[in-house]
TIVO-2410 file (N, C-alpha, C; in nm, 3 decimals):
# residues 85
REC num residu      c1      c2      c3 atome chaine
REC   1      M   4.401   5.470   4.051     N      A
REC   1      M   4.322   5.386   4.140    CA      A
REC   1      M   4.173   5.410   4.113     C      A
REC   2      K   4.098   5.304   4.097     N      A
REC   2      K   3.955   5.313   4.067    CA      A
REC   2      K   3.875   5.318   4.196     C      A
REC   3      P   3.764   5.391   4.193     N      A
REC   3      P   3.678   5.392   4.312    CA      A
REC   3      P   3.623   5.252   4.338     C      A
REC   4      S   3.593   5.227   4.462     N      A
REC   4      S   3.541   5.097   4.503    CA      A
REC   4      S   3.414   5.062   4.425     C      A
REC   5      G   3.407   4.937   4.376     N      A
REC   5      G   3.288   4.889   4.307    CA      A
REC   5      G   3.288   4.915   4.158     C      A
REC   6      E   3.378   4.994   4.108     N      A
REC   6      E   3.379   5.026   3.966    CA      A
REC   6      E   3.458   4.922   3.888     C      A
REC   7      D   3.399   4.867   3.782     N      A
REC   7      D   3.462   4.768   3.694    CA      A
REC   7      D   3.513   4.645   3.768     C      A
REC   8      Q   3.449   4.610   3.876     N      A
REC   8      Q   3.489   4.488   3.947    CA      A
REC   8      Q   3.393   4.376   3.908     C      A
REC   9      A   3.449   4.260   3.884     N      A
REC   9      A   3.365   4.145   3.851    CA      A
REC   9      A   3.291   4.101   3.975     C      A
REC  10      A   3.171   4.050   3.956     N      A
REC  10      A   3.094   3.996   4.068    CA      A
REC  10      A   3.165   3.873   4.122     C      A
REC  11      P   3.162   3.853   4.252     N      A
REC  11      P   3.227   3.735   4.308    CA      A
REC  11      P   3.164   3.607   4.254     C      A
REC  12      A   3.244   3.504   4.239     N      A
REC  12      A   3.195   3.376   4.190    CA      A
REC  12      A   3.091   3.322   4.287     C      A
REC  13      A   2.989   3.261   4.232     N      A
REC  13      A   2.884   3.204   4.316    CA      A
REC  13      A   2.941   3.089   4.398     C      A
REC  14      G   2.912   3.091   4.525     N      A
REC  14      G   2.958   2.985   4.613    CA      A
REC  14      G   2.873   2.861   4.598     C      A
REC  15      P   2.906   2.756   4.670     N      A
REC  15      P   2.833   2.630   4.658    CA      A
REC  15      P   2.688   2.641   4.706     C      A
REC  16      W   2.656   2.742   4.785     N      A
REC  16      W   2.522   2.757   4.838    CA      A
REC  16      W   2.437   2.857   4.760     C      A
REC  17      E   2.491   2.915   4.653     N      A
REC  17      E   2.418   3.016   4.578    CA      A
REC  17      E   2.285   2.963   4.523     C      A
REC  18      E   2.285   2.844   4.465     N      A
REC  18      E   2.162   2.787   4.412    CA      A
REC  18      E   2.059   2.767   4.523     C      A
REC  19      C   2.104   2.720   4.638     N      A
REC  19      C   2.013   2.701   4.752    CA      A
REC  19      C   1.958   2.835   4.799     C      A
REC  20      F   2.044   2.935   4.806     N      A
REC  20      F   2.001   3.067   4.848    CA      A
REC  20      F   1.895   3.123   4.752     C      A
REC  21      Q   1.920   3.112   4.623     N      A
REC  21      Q   1.825   3.162   4.523    CA      A
REC  21      Q   1.691   3.087   4.532     C      A
REC  22      A   1.697   2.956   4.553     N      A
REC  22      A   1.574   2.878   4.568    CA      A
REC  22      A   1.497   2.923   4.691     C      A
REC  23      A   1.567   2.949   4.801     N      A
REC  23      A   1.502   2.994   4.924    CA      A
REC  23      A   1.435   3.129   4.905     C      A
REC  24      V   1.503   3.219   4.835     N      A
REC  24      V   1.445   3.351   4.810    CA      A
REC  24      V   1.319   3.338   4.724     C      A
REC  25      Q   1.326   3.259   4.618     N      A
REC  25      Q   1.209   3.240   4.530    CA      A
REC  25      Q   1.092   3.178   4.607     C      A
REC  26      L   1.121   3.079   4.691     N      A
REC  26      L   1.015   3.015   4.769    CA      A
REC  26      L   0.956   3.111   4.871     C      A
REC  27      A   1.040   3.192   4.933     N      A
REC  27      A   0.989   3.290   5.030    CA      A
REC  27      A   0.896   3.390   4.962     C      A
REC  28      L   0.932   3.434   4.842     N      A
REC  28      L   0.846   3.526   4.768    CA      A
REC  28      L   0.712   3.462   4.732     C      A
REC  29      R   0.717   3.336   4.686     N      A
REC  29      R   0.594   3.265   4.651    CA      A
REC  29      R   0.508   3.242   4.775     C      A
REC  30      A   0.571   3.205   4.886     N      A
REC  30      A   0.498   3.184   5.011    CA      A
REC  30      A   0.435   3.314   5.056     C      A
REC  31      G   0.506   3.424   5.041     N      A
REC  31      G   0.452   3.554   5.076    CA      A
REC  31      G   0.328   3.589   4.996     C      A
REC  32      Q   0.327   3.553   4.869     N      A
REC  32      Q   0.209   3.577   4.786    CA      A
REC  32      Q   0.089   3.497   4.837     C      A
REC  33      I   0.112   3.373   4.875     N      A
REC  33      I   0.005   3.289   4.929    CA      A
REC  33      I  -0.049   3.350   5.058     C      A
REC  34      I   0.041   3.393   5.145     N      A
REC  34      I   0.000   3.451   5.273    CA      A
REC  34      I  -0.074   3.583   5.252     C      A
REC  35      R  -0.022   3.667   5.164     N      A
REC  35      R  -0.086   3.796   5.136    CA      A
REC  35      R  -0.229   3.775   5.085     C      A
REC  36      K  -0.247   3.680   4.996     N      A
REC  36      K  -0.381   3.650   4.942    CA      A
REC  36      K  -0.473   3.600   5.053     C      A
REC  37      A  -0.420   3.518   5.141     N      A
REC  37      A  -0.500   3.460   5.249    CA      A
REC  37      A  -0.548   3.564   5.349     C      A
REC  38      L  -0.480   3.677   5.356     N      A
REC  38      L  -0.520   3.781   5.451    CA      A
REC  38      L  -0.659   3.836   5.421     C      A
REC  39      T  -0.702   3.824   5.295     N      A
REC  39      T  -0.832   3.879   5.256    CA      A
REC  39      T  -0.941   3.772   5.252     C      A
REC  40      E  -0.907   3.649   5.285     N      A
REC  40      E  -1.003   3.539   5.276    CA      A
REC  40      E  -1.042   3.489   5.415     C      A
REC  41      E  -1.154   3.419   5.418     N      A
REC  41      E  -1.196   3.356   5.542    CA      A
REC  41      E  -1.100   3.243   5.576     C      A
REC  42      K  -1.070   3.228   5.703     N      A
REC  42      K  -0.971   3.128   5.744    CA      A
REC  42      K  -1.037   3.008   5.810     C      A
REC  43      R  -0.978   2.893   5.782     N      A
REC  43      R  -1.015   2.770   5.852    CA      A
REC  43      R  -0.897   2.737   5.943     C      A
REC  44      V  -0.926   2.723   6.070     N      A
REC  44      V  -0.820   2.702   6.169    CA      A
REC  44      V  -0.840   2.567   6.237     C      A
REC  45      S  -0.731   2.496   6.256     N      A
REC  45      S  -0.733   2.372   6.333    CA      A
REC  45      S  -0.622   2.382   6.437     C      A
REC  46      T  -0.612   2.280   6.520     N      A
REC  46      T  -0.507   2.280   6.622    CA      A
REC  46      T  -0.413   2.164   6.597     C      A
REC  47      K  -0.293   2.179   6.650     N      A
REC  47      K  -0.195   2.071   6.639    CA      A
REC  47      K  -0.193   1.991   6.768     C      A
REC  48      T  -0.115   2.039   6.865     N      A
REC  48      T  -0.099   1.964   6.989    CA      A
REC  48      T  -0.182   2.017   7.103     C      A
REC  49      S  -0.228   2.143   7.093     N      A
REC  49      S  -0.311   2.201   7.199    CA      A
REC  49      S  -0.393   2.315   7.139     C      A
REC  50      A  -0.486   2.368   7.219     N      A
REC  50      A  -0.571   2.477   7.172    CA      A
REC  50      A  -0.489   2.602   7.140     C      A
REC  51      A  -0.371   2.615   7.198     N      A
REC  51      A  -0.286   2.731   7.172    CA      A
REC  51      A  -0.197   2.712   7.049     C      A
REC  52      D  -0.194   2.592   6.997     N      A
REC  52      D  -0.108   2.560   6.883    CA      A
REC  52      D  -0.193   2.556   6.756     C      A
REC  53      L  -0.226   2.675   6.704     N      A
REC  53      L  -0.317   2.686   6.590    CA      A
REC  53      L  -0.242   2.671   6.459     C      A
REC  54      V  -0.312   2.617   6.361     N      A
REC  54      V  -0.256   2.604   6.227    CA      A
REC  54      V  -0.369   2.632   6.128     C      A
REC  55      T  -0.337   2.711   6.025     N      A
REC  55      T  -0.439   2.745   5.926    CA      A
REC  55      T  -0.416   2.667   5.798     C      A
REC  56      E  -0.516   2.671   5.712     N      A
REC  56      E  -0.503   2.609   5.580    CA      A
REC  56      E  -0.386   2.673   5.505     C      A
REC  57      T  -0.366   2.802   5.526     N      A
REC  57      T  -0.255   2.873   5.463    CA      A
REC  57      T  -0.122   2.817   5.510     C      A
REC  58      D  -0.112   2.788   5.640     N      A
REC  58      D   0.011   2.727   5.692    CA      A
REC  58      D   0.043   2.598   5.617     C      A
REC  59      H  -0.061   2.516   5.598     N      A
REC  59      H  -0.043   2.389   5.527    CA      A
REC  59      H  -0.002   2.412   5.381     C      A
REC  60      L  -0.065   2.507   5.315     N      A
REC  60      L  -0.031   2.536   5.175    CA      A
REC  60      L   0.115   2.579   5.161     C      A
REC  61      V   0.157   2.669   5.250     N      A
REC  61      V   0.294   2.718   5.243    CA      A
REC  61      V   0.393   2.607   5.274     C      A
REC  62      E   0.365   2.529   5.377     N      A
REC  62      E   0.453   2.418   5.412    CA      A
REC  62      E   0.464   2.318   5.296     C      A
REC  63      D   0.351   2.282   5.237     N      A
REC  63      D   0.352   2.188   5.124    CA      A
REC  63      D   0.430   2.244   5.006     C      A
REC  64      L   0.414   2.373   4.977     N      A
REC  64      L   0.488   2.437   4.868    CA      A
REC  64      L   0.638   2.426   4.892     C      A
REC  65      I   0.681   2.464   5.009     N      A
REC  65      I   0.825   2.466   5.039    CA      A
REC  65      I   0.884   2.326   5.034     C      A
REC  66      I   0.820   2.231   5.099     N      A
REC  66      I   0.872   2.094   5.102    CA      A
REC  66      I   0.875   2.033   4.963     C      A
REC  67      S   0.766   2.046   4.888     N      A
REC  67      S   0.763   1.984   4.756    CA      A
REC  67      S   0.864   2.047   4.660     C      A
REC  68      E   0.877   2.178   4.663     N      A
REC  68      E   0.973   2.244   4.575    CA      A
REC  68      E   1.116   2.209   4.611     C      A
REC  69      L   1.147   2.205   4.739     N      A
REC  69      L   1.284   2.169   4.780    CA      A
REC  69      L   1.316   2.025   4.743     C      A
REC  70      R   1.220   1.937   4.763     N      A
REC  70      R   1.242   1.796   4.724    CA      A
REC  70      R   1.264   1.782   4.574     C      A
REC  71      E   1.188   1.860   4.495     N      A
REC  71      E   1.201   1.853   4.350    CA      A
REC  71      E   1.334   1.912   4.303     C      A
REC  72      R   1.371   2.026   4.357     N      A
REC  72      R   1.494   2.094   4.312    CA      A
REC  72      R   1.621   2.030   4.367     C      A
REC  73      F   1.612   1.973   4.486     N      A
REC  73      F   1.730   1.917   4.552    CA      A
REC  73      F   1.700   1.776   4.604     C      A
REC  74      P   1.677   1.680   4.514     N      A
REC  74      P   1.636   1.546   4.558    CA      A
REC  74      P   1.741   1.474   4.643     C      A
REC  75      S   1.866   1.512   4.631     N      A
REC  75      S   1.970   1.443   4.709    CA      A
REC  75      S   1.992   1.505   4.846     C      A
REC  76      H   1.931   1.621   4.872     N      A
REC  76      H   1.947   1.686   5.003    CA      A
REC  76      H   1.863   1.612   5.106     C      A
REC  77      R   1.917   1.600   5.223     N      A
REC  77      R   1.844   1.536   5.332    CA      A
REC  77      R   1.843   1.629   5.452     C      A
REC  78      S   1.735   1.629   5.523     N      A
REC  78      S   1.720   1.711   5.641    CA      A
REC  78      S   1.632   1.636   5.740     C      A
REC  79      P   1.655   1.653   5.870     N      A
REC  79      P   1.566   1.589   5.968    CA      A
REC  79      P   1.421   1.634   5.948     C      A
REC  80      F   1.400   1.759   5.904     N      A
REC  80      F   1.265   1.809   5.880    CA      A
REC  80      F   1.197   1.727   5.771     C      A
REC  81      F   1.267   1.701   5.662     N      A
REC  81      F   1.209   1.623   5.553    CA      A
REC  81      F   1.179   1.481   5.598     C      A
REC  82      L   1.262   1.423   5.678     N      A
REC  82      L   1.243   1.285   5.722    CA      A
REC  82      L   1.117   1.274   5.807     C      A
REC  83      V   1.090   1.374   5.889     N      A
REC  83      V   0.972   1.374   5.975    CA      A
REC  83      V   0.845   1.390   5.892     C      A
REC  84      H   0.851   1.469   5.785     N      A
REC  84      H   0.733   1.501   5.707    CA      A
REC  84      H   0.717   1.417   5.582     C      A
REC  85      M   0.782   1.306   5.571     N      A
REC  85      M   0.772   1.223   5.451    CA      A
REC  85      M   0.645   1.144   5.451     C      A
***
């Protein structure tokens, strides 16, 4: 009997593996944008009220995520994408 994990094949990628990998890559890229923004001067605007602040960084990250997901998965539909088209 072999110890657990030894010479075992990795499980087959499920149907969501590509989506998961894309999400991880986008999260890492978004993190780089946010980390860089921490050292820069911020421009802040409001959305619906004075308490609902949004920064230029928020817009950059949102645009990155939406555009990359649309490019990689053009047939995917989401209520979020429909609102932001």
